C-alpha positions as CSV (number, residue, x, y, z in Angstrom):
1,X,143.8,-57.4,27.8
2,X,140.5,-59.2,28.6
3,X,137.7,-58.8,26.1
4,X,134.0,-59.5,26.6
5,X,132.8,-62.9,25.5
6,X,129.9,-62.3,23.1
7,X,129.7,-65.9,21.9
8,X,126.3,-66.5,23.5
9,X,124.8,-63.5,21.9
10,X,126.3,-64.4,18.5
11,X,125.0,-68.0,18.9
12,X,121.5,-66.8,19.5
13,X,121.7,-64.6,16.4
14,X,123.1,-67.5,14.3
15,X,120.2,-69.7,15.5
16,X,117.7,-67.1,14.3
17,X,119.7,-66.7,11.1
18,X,119.5,-70.5,10.3
19,X,115.8,-70.6,11.2
20,X,115.2,-67.6,9.0
21,X,117.0,-69.0,6.0
22,X,115.2,-72.3,6.3
23,X,111.8,-70.4,6.3
24,X,112.9,-68.2,3.4
25,X,114.1,-71.0,1.1
26,X,111.8,-73.9,2.2
27,X,112.5,-77.0,0.1
28,X,115.3,-75.1,-1.8
29,X,117.5,-74.9,1.3
30,X,120.5,-77.3,1.3
31,X,123.1,-76.0,3.8
32,X,124.3,-72.9,5.7
33,X,127.9,-72.6,6.9
34,X,129.9,-70.1,8.9
35,X,133.6,-69.8,8.4
36,X,136.4,-67.3,8.7
37,X,137.6,-65.7,11.9
38,X,134.5,-66.8,13.9
39,X,134.8,-70.4,13.0
40,X,138.6,-70.4,13.3
41,X,138.8,-68.9,16.8
42,X,140.2,-65.5,15.7
43,X,137.1,-63.4,16.1
44,X,137.7,-59.9,17.3
45,X,134.4,-58.3,18.5
46,X,135.5,-54.8,17.7
47,X,136.1,-55.4,14.0
48,X,135.5,-58.9,12.7
49,X,132.7,-59.9,10.3
50,X,130.9,-63.2,10.5
51,X,131.5,-65.0,7.2
52,X,128.9,-67.4,5.8
53,X,127.8,-69.3,2.8
54,X,124.3,-70.5,2.1
55,X,123.8,-73.2,-0.4
56,X,120.5,-73.9,-2.3
57,X,119.5,-76.8,-4.4
58,X,118.5,-74.4,-7.2
59,X,119.2,-70.7,-8.1
60,X,117.1,-68.4,-6.0
61,X,113.9,-67.0,-7.4
62,X,112.6,-63.5,-6.8
63,X,110.4,-64.5,-3.9
64,X,113.3,-66.3,-2.1
65,X,115.6,-63.4,-2.6
66,X,113.1,-60.9,-1.2
67,X,112.6,-63.1,1.9
68,X,116.3,-63.3,2.5
69,X,116.6,-59.5,2.1
70,X,113.9,-59.0,4.7
71,X,115.6,-61.5,7.0
72,X,119.0,-59.7,6.9
73,X,117.3,-56.4,7.6
74,X,115.6,-57.9,10.6
75,X,118.7,-59.6,11.9
76,X,120.7,-56.4,11.6
77,X,117.9,-54.5,13.4
78,X,117.6,-57.0,16.2
79,X,121.3,-57.6,17.0
80,X,124.6,-55.8,16.3
81,X,125.9,-59.3,15.3
82,X,123.3,-59.7,12.7
83,X,124.7,-56.6,11.0
84,X,128.1,-58.3,10.9
85,X,127.0,-61.1,8.6
86,X,129.0,-61.1,5.4
87,X,128.5,-63.7,2.7
88,X,126.4,-65.1,-0.1
89,X,123.9,-67.6,-1.3
90,X,124.7,-69.9,-4.3
91,X,123.2,-72.9,-5.9
92,X,125.0,-76.2,-5.5
93,X,126.0,-76.5,-9.1
94,X,128.0,-73.2,-8.8
95,X,130.5,-74.7,-6.3
96,X,134.1,-75.1,-7.6
97,X,137.4,-75.6,-5.9
98,X,138.5,-72.1,-7.1
99,X,135.3,-70.4,-5.8
100,X,131.7,-69.9,-6.9
101,X,130.9,-69.8,-10.6
102,X,128.7,-67.0,-11.8
103,X,126.6,-64.6,-9.8
104,X,125.3,-65.0,-6.3
105,X,123.1,-63.2,-3.8
106,X,125.2,-61.4,-1.3
107,X,125.2,-59.2,1.8
108,X,127.9,-57.4,3.7
109,X,127.9,-55.1,6.8
110,X,126.5,-51.7,6.3
111,X,125.0,-52.5,2.9
112,X,121.7,-53.8,1.6
113,X,121.2,-57.4,0.4
114,X,121.9,-57.7,-3.3
115,X,120.0,-60.5,-5.2
116,X,122.6,-60.9,-8.0
117,X,126.3,-59.9,-8.0
118,X,129.4,-61.6,-9.5
119,X,130.9,-63.9,-6.9
120,X,134.2,-62.9,-5.3
121,X,134.7,-66.2,-3.4
122,X,138.1,-67.5,-4.1
123,X,140.1,-70.7,-3.6
124,X,141.3,-69.6,-0.1
125,X,137.7,-69.0,0.9
126,X,136.7,-72.5,-0.3
127,X,139.6,-74.1,1.5
128,X,138.8,-72.2,4.8
129,X,135.2,-73.3,4.4
130,X,136.1,-76.9,3.7
131,X,138.7,-77.2,6.5
132,X,137.3,-75.0,9.2
133,X,133.7,-74.2,8.3
134,X,130.9,-75.0,10.7
135,X,127.5,-76.3,9.5
136,X,124.6,-74.4,11.0
137,X,122.3,-76.5,8.8
138,X,123.2,-79.3,6.4
139,X,126.0,-81.8,5.9
140,X,129.6,-81.2,6.9
141,X,131.4,-78.8,4.5
142,X,133.6,-81.6,3.1
143,X,130.4,-83.2,1.6
144,X,129.7,-80.2,-0.6
145,X,133.0,-78.3,-1.0
146,X,135.6,-80.1,-3.1
147,X,139.3,-80.4,-2.2
148,X,141.4,-77.4,-3.1
149,X,144.8,-78.3,-4.6
150,X,147.9,-76.3,-3.6
151,X,148.3,-75.1,-7.2
152,X,144.8,-73.7,-7.2
153,X,145.3,-72.1,-3.8
154,X,148.6,-70.5,-4.7
155,X,147.2,-69.0,-7.9
156,X,144.5,-67.3,-5.9
157,X,146.8,-66.1,-3.2
158,X,149.4,-64.7,-5.6
159,X,146.7,-62.7,-7.4
160,X,145.3,-61.3,-4.1
161,X,148.8,-60.6,-2.7
162,X,149.7,-58.6,-5.8
163,X,146.5,-56.5,-5.5
164,X,147.1,-55.9,-1.7
165,X,150.6,-54.7,-2.2
166,X,149.6,-52.2,-4.8
167,X,146.7,-50.7,-2.9
168,X,148.6,-48.1,-0.8
169,X,150.2,-46.7,-3.9
170,X,147.0,-46.8,-5.9
171,X,145.1,-44.6,-3.4
172,X,144.8,-41.1,-4.8
173,X,146.1,-38.3,-2.6
174,X,142.5,-37.0,-2.1
175,X,141.2,-40.4,-1.2
176,X,144.0,-41.8,1.0
177,X,143.2,-45.1,2.7
178,X,142.6,-45.0,6.4
179,X,145.2,-46.3,8.8
180,X,142.8,-49.0,9.7
181,X,142.5,-50.1,6.1
182,X,146.3,-50.1,5.8
183,X,146.5,-52.4,8.8
184,X,143.8,-54.7,7.4
185,X,145.6,-54.9,4.1
186,X,148.9,-55.7,5.8
187,X,147.4,-58.5,7.8
188,X,145.8,-60.0,4.7
189,X,149.1,-59.7,2.8
190,X,150.6,-61.7,5.7
191,X,147.9,-64.3,5.3
192,X,148.6,-64.6,1.6
193,X,152.4,-65.0,2.2
194,X,151.8,-67.5,5.0
195,X,149.5,-69.5,2.7
196,X,152.0,-69.5,-0.2
197,X,154.7,-70.8,2.1
198,X,152.8,-73.3,4.1
199,X,150.0,-74.4,1.7
200,X,147.3,-73.8,4.3
201,X,144.9,-71.1,5.3
202,X,145.6,-69.1,8.5
203,X,144.0,-66.6,10.7
204,X,145.2,-63.0,10.7
205,X,146.8,-63.5,14.1
206,X,148.6,-66.7,13.0
207,X,149.8,-65.0,9.9
208,X,151.1,-62.0,11.8
209,X,153.2,-64.2,14.1
210,X,154.5,-66.1,11.1
211,X,155.5,-63.0,9.1
212,X,157.1,-61.4,12.2
213,X,159.3,-64.6,12.5
214,X,160.3,-64.3,8.8
215,X,160.8,-60.5,8.8
216,X,161.4,-59.3,12.3
217,X,161.7,-55.7,11.2
218,X,158.0,-55.8,10.4
219,X,157.0,-56.7,14.0
220,X,156.1,-53.1,15.1
221,X,153.9,-52.6,12.0
222,X,152.2,-56.0,12.5
223,X,151.6,-55.2,16.2
224,X,150.1,-51.9,15.1
225,X,147.7,-53.7,12.7
226,X,146.6,-56.2,15.4
227,X,146.0,-53.4,17.8
228,X,143.8,-51.6,15.3
229,X,141.7,-54.8,14.9
230,X,140.8,-54.5,18.6
231,X,140.5,-50.7,18.6
232,X,143.5,-50.4,20.9
233,X,145.9,-47.4,20.8
234,X,148.4,-48.0,18.1
235,X,150.8,-45.2,19.1
236,X,152.3,-42.3,17.2
237,X,153.5,-42.7,13.7
238,X,151.0,-45.3,12.8
239,X,150.6,-44.4,9.2
240,X,154.3,-44.0,8.5
241,X,155.0,-47.3,10.1
242,X,152.4,-49.1,8.0
243,X,153.4,-47.5,4.8
244,X,157.1,-48.4,5.5
245,X,156.0,-52.0,6.1
246,X,154.4,-52.2,2.7
247,X,157.5,-50.8,1.0
248,X,159.7,-53.4,2.9
249,X,157.3,-56.2,2.1
250,X,157.2,-55.4,-1.6
251,X,160.9,-55.6,-1.6
252,X,161.1,-58.8,0.4
253,X,158.3,-60.9,-1.4
254,X,160.5,-62.4,-4.1
255,X,163.0,-63.8,-1.6
256,X,160.3,-64.9,0.8
257,X,158.5,-66.9,-1.9
258,X,161.8,-68.4,-3.1
259,X,162.4,-70.0,0.4
260,X,161.4,-73.6,1.2
261,X,158.0,-74.3,2.6
262,X,157.5,-73.7,6.3
263,X,155.0,-74.4,9.0
264,X,152.9,-71.6,10.3
265,X,153.9,-70.4,13.8
266,X,151.2,-70.1,16.4
267,X,151.1,-67.7,19.3
268,X,151.0,-63.9,19.8
269,X,153.0,-60.8,19.2
270,X,154.1,-58.5,22.0
271,X,151.7,-58.2,24.9
272,X,149.1,-60.4,23.1
273,X,151.1,-63.6,23.4
């Protein structure tokens, strides 16, 4: 299926974003990076966010935070892509291989800018930023983001995987997760497993292909999750298929992680190949 190319519109927004951050932080501005699906070539216009990290020389003061809040409101008002920005701002001294230490300023789609919130950046974010991030302003990511060891990466991925696999069962009957959320969690679980087996970060599409190769019975559920990303029809029985996939995955994880390391497969599933 052909999808519209919104790259020019997004690039215009990113140019305004970089210019706005520069004006907001002035001499405190060090670097601005985009990473995640947009930088890695797995951006899906219907659902993907645009991940970023802004780095300052010093912690933000109240004036700088207020300027950034106004900037994000303006970007979201002027462009639908400005409303897709998801990320944070940290001082250089907060950068670690396992994430960002302490609190950061942050914004995510559909929510207001928050001047101080505990950072949830993890080792896989830092590795994705270091290896695939793109500098809108500042030096290459490798100049500011330290190398991430496999041990540190695996620790973060194991923690995230354990959380993801429990989410469907933790959802109370009155607050059942949406089918779209189940699909998103399944693809993120696939990314965790792919990273644990290969020692590298992967896109959701790459991880789905990898996991389908390891556990072919999960292929229909993975195809469903990928279809949901693009707002395509997922067919009947979507919820049951995704919940069954989680049950199968929980049972298969110990054996999967006991296998030798593999290389991540690239390509597509079903009609998306």
